[in-house]
Rosetta silent file (secondary structure, phi, psi, omega in degrees, C-alpha in Angstrom):
SEQUENCE: MSILGVVVRARPEHREIVSTQLTSHPGLDLAVDAQDGRFVVVIEDTDTVPAAQTMAAIAQLPHVLNTSLVYEYSGPDVGQANTASGNDFHYQAWRGSLGQNPNTATQAVPLR
SCORE:     score description
SCORE:     0.000 S_00000001
   1 L     0.000  140.365  176.202   56.263  173.385  119.419 S_00000001
   2 E  -125.271  140.652  173.496   55.835  175.426  116.229 S_00000001
   3 E  -131.307  128.264 -178.037   58.012  175.335  113.114 S_00000001
   4 E  -120.228  138.200  170.075   57.498  177.830  110.352 S_00000001
   5 E  -105.950  122.204 -170.603   58.915  177.900  106.814 S_00000001
   6 E  -131.143  139.325  168.765   58.991  181.466  105.619 S_00000001
   7 E  -100.971  130.114 -177.669   60.059  183.227  102.424 S_00000001
   8 E  -115.336  130.019 -179.931   61.454  186.657  103.063 S_00000001
   9 E  -116.642  137.390  175.147   61.829  189.292  100.292 S_00000001
  10 E  -142.945  163.718  176.355   64.052  192.329  100.327 S_00000001
  11 L   -67.200  141.277 -178.135   65.558  194.577   97.649 S_00000001
  12 H   -52.060  -36.248 -177.329   68.804  193.021   96.284 S_00000001
  13 H   -70.162  -12.233  179.333   70.822  196.018   97.422 S_00000001
  14 H  -106.533    8.638 -175.164   69.715  195.342  101.065 S_00000001
  15 H   -53.499  -49.828 -176.916   70.468  191.606  100.946 S_00000001
  16 H   -64.667  -41.791  178.470   73.495  191.704  103.272 S_00000001
  17 H   -60.210  -50.591 -178.239   71.789  193.914  105.823 S_00000001
  18 H   -63.353  -39.511  179.166   68.695  191.697  105.919 S_00000001
  19 H   -60.984  -42.463  178.392   70.751  188.524  106.049 S_00000001
  20 H   -64.211  -42.564  179.321   72.603  189.838  109.124 S_00000001
  21 H   -64.295  -41.613 -179.445   69.312  190.878  110.752 S_00000001
  22 H   -63.053  -48.707 -174.746   67.738  187.495  110.080 S_00000001
  23 H   -69.493   -8.646  175.854   70.565  185.493  111.555 S_00000001
  24 L   -81.610   -8.965 -179.534   70.414  187.560  114.742 S_00000001
  25 L   -85.149  128.577  176.669   67.041  186.046  115.672 S_00000001
  26 L   -69.230  146.282  178.252   67.201  183.057  118.022 S_00000001
  27 L    82.703    3.455 -177.674   65.423  179.962  116.724 S_00000001
  28 E  -110.482  132.696  175.519   65.934  181.000  113.098 S_00000001
  29 E  -115.760  121.381  176.216   67.869  179.043  110.484 S_00000001
  30 E   -80.486   98.036 -174.553   68.710  180.810  107.245 S_00000001
  31 E   -78.677  -41.538 -177.533   68.167  177.848  104.850 S_00000001
  32 E  -141.015  133.049  169.517   68.559  179.603  101.481 S_00000001
  33 E  -118.770  105.344 -173.689   69.951  182.940  100.396 S_00000001
  34 L   -77.653    1.783  177.135   69.142  183.224   96.702 S_00000001
  35 L    66.831   12.233 -179.112   71.552  186.218   96.447 S_00000001
  36 L  -130.093   15.914 -178.602   68.785  188.336   94.888 S_00000001
  37 L    98.965   -1.600  178.126   66.896  189.479   97.981 S_00000001
  38 E  -104.567  136.368  178.638   64.969  186.239   98.506 S_00000001
  39 E  -132.882  147.635  169.394   65.552  184.165  101.587 S_00000001
  40 E  -113.472  121.609  179.933   64.074  180.902  102.895 S_00000001
  41 E  -124.778  149.701  175.422   64.134  180.694  106.682 S_00000001
  42 E  -113.071  124.576 -177.893   63.035  178.038  109.155 S_00000001
  43 E  -120.602  130.676  177.744   61.834  179.432  112.466 S_00000001
  44 E  -117.453  153.529  170.861   61.273  177.381  115.626 S_00000001
  45 L   -58.525  143.845  167.564   59.839  178.347  118.996 S_00000001
  46 L  -109.236  179.302  179.615   62.475  179.129  121.580 S_00000001
  47 L   -62.460  -23.956 -172.585   62.072  178.959  125.346 S_00000001
  48 L  -119.529  -18.306 -174.008   61.177  182.672  125.440 S_00000001
  49 L  -131.172  120.837  177.549   59.913  183.603  121.931 S_00000001
  50 L   -68.789  153.674 -178.719   57.206  181.831  119.883 S_00000001
  51 H   -58.520  -42.299 -179.667   57.989  181.269  116.196 S_00000001
  52 H   -61.792  -35.370  177.606   55.049  183.442  115.130 S_00000001
  53 H   -66.825  -39.700  175.573   56.398  186.353  117.118 S_00000001
  54 H   -61.211  -43.466  178.935   59.752  186.006  115.367 S_00000001
  55 H   -62.917  -40.582  178.649   58.050  185.975  111.989 S_00000001
  56 H   -64.186  -38.718  178.286   56.109  189.125  112.929 S_00000001
  57 H   -67.012  -37.410  177.000   59.349  190.863  114.009 S_00000001
  58 H   -62.980  -43.728 -179.417   60.974  189.978  110.643 S_00000001
  59 H   -59.387  -26.166 -178.101   58.051  191.452  108.764 S_00000001
  60 L   -91.503   -3.881  177.737   58.684  194.757  110.573 S_00000001
  61 L   -60.214  142.433 -172.549   62.379  195.004  109.679 S_00000001
  62 L   -58.540  -37.107 -175.234   63.071  198.235  107.716 S_00000001
  63 L  -101.685    7.662  176.816   64.387  196.598  104.508 S_00000001
  64 E   -86.625  125.007 -178.217   62.052  193.618  104.409 S_00000001
  65 E   -82.439  -43.440  176.498   59.451  194.034  101.664 S_00000001
  66 E  -162.981  166.047  175.559   57.262  191.028  102.666 S_00000001
  67 E  -129.844  142.396  178.646   57.167  187.679  104.349 S_00000001
  68 E  -130.014  120.805  175.156   55.200  184.613  103.134 S_00000001
  69 E   -76.157  119.197 -177.179   54.381  181.695  105.388 S_00000001
  70 E  -115.009  -14.707  176.340   54.808  178.572  103.204 S_00000001
  71 E  -150.655  140.845  177.968   54.905  175.854  105.862 S_00000001
  72 E  -145.375  131.425  172.388   53.591  175.616  109.422 S_00000001
  73 E  -128.064  131.506  174.104   53.703  172.805  111.926 S_00000001
  74 E  -133.090  123.935  179.321   52.201  173.060  115.387 S_00000001
  75 L  -171.317 -169.805 -177.570   52.122  170.055  117.582 S_00000001
  76 L   -67.086  151.493  174.889   53.499  168.342  120.651 S_00000001
  77 L   -67.447  158.284  179.680   57.179  168.675  121.468 S_00000001
  78 L   -56.543  135.919 -179.402   59.389  165.755  120.654 S_00000001
  79 L    91.821  -19.398  178.922   58.931  163.069  123.303 S_00000001
  80 L  -103.008    1.291 -172.782   55.436  164.303  124.182 S_00000001
  81 L   -56.627  -38.572 -176.564   53.707  162.991  121.048 S_00000001
  82 L  -116.111   16.963 -177.913   52.009  160.049  122.754 S_00000001
  83 L  -128.508   44.185 -176.881   51.990  161.285  126.366 S_00000001
  84 L   -77.970   73.897  178.530   49.509  164.153  126.226 S_00000001
  85 L     5.512   87.377  167.865   48.588  163.903  129.938 S_00000001
  86 L    78.441    4.889  174.486   45.358  162.008  130.319 S_00000001
  87 L  -110.804 -178.078 -176.245   43.619  162.685  127.018 S_00000001
  88 L   -98.234   24.273 -179.032   43.106  160.538  123.907 S_00000001
  89 L   -70.759  130.096  175.283   45.378  162.472  121.605 S_00000001
  90 E  -123.541  116.804 -177.404   47.324  160.248  119.240 S_00000001
  91 L   -78.428  139.074  175.095   50.011  161.904  117.207 S_00000001
  92 L  -134.337  122.420  177.438   50.539  160.880  113.603 S_00000001
  93 L   -65.137  136.515 -176.129   53.446  162.302  111.598 S_00000001
  94 H   -63.063  -29.499 -179.506   52.226  163.902  108.350 S_00000001
  95 H   -64.559  -27.192 -178.075   54.904  162.046  106.346 S_00000001
  96 H   -66.465  -18.883 -177.697   53.288  158.740  107.219 S_00000001
  97 H   -97.301   -4.927 -177.457   50.254  159.581  105.083 S_00000001
  98 L   -64.780  138.183  175.973   52.163  160.599  101.944 S_00000001
  99 L    78.762   -4.374  177.852   51.345  158.356   98.966 S_00000001
 100 L   -85.999  156.653  175.420   48.390  156.722  100.680 S_00000001
 101 L   -68.364  123.777 -176.731   44.920  156.650   99.256 S_00000001
 102 L   -59.875  -21.086  178.951   43.113  159.529  100.983 S_00000001
 103 L   -77.798  -18.880 -177.553   40.029  157.343  101.442 S_00000001
 104 L  -115.505   -5.055 -174.616   41.951  154.791  103.473 S_00000001
 105 L   -64.221  142.448  177.169   44.579  156.949  105.205 S_00000001
 106 L   -69.606  132.846  179.315   44.545  156.775  109.020 S_00000001
 107 L   -98.052  138.197  174.406   43.206  159.949  110.616 S_00000001
 108 L   -72.820  146.846  175.324   44.776  161.420  113.773 S_00000001
 109 E   -83.084  124.858 -178.280   42.438  161.834  116.710 S_00000001
 110 L   -66.409  153.933  174.406   42.084  165.549  117.525 S_00000001
 111 L   -69.616  132.125 -178.602   42.996  167.000  120.893 S_00000001
 112 L   -73.292    0.000    0.000   39.824  167.485  122.947 S_00000001
């Protein structure tokens, strides 16, 4: 599963067109419309389209000036976090390490 947080920029006069185009993408949630051509969107993988492919398609829209990836999560799907078929992968949510001393924080074991 991938989840992307993306800032999308367009000219203010194209805001409504871009807003409509953004909301037509499956797996996309329009989180913030700043009303000045800036949008914050959250994109998730769908069954047929990876989140990165959706972000690339948005960058190619005619009235989009640029896209900036500001957050990215790639990991096991919900329910698969601790059942990675036969390997030693142990999932650790990133929020669990917030506020901990980096020298004593538990490290997740990487996927082999």
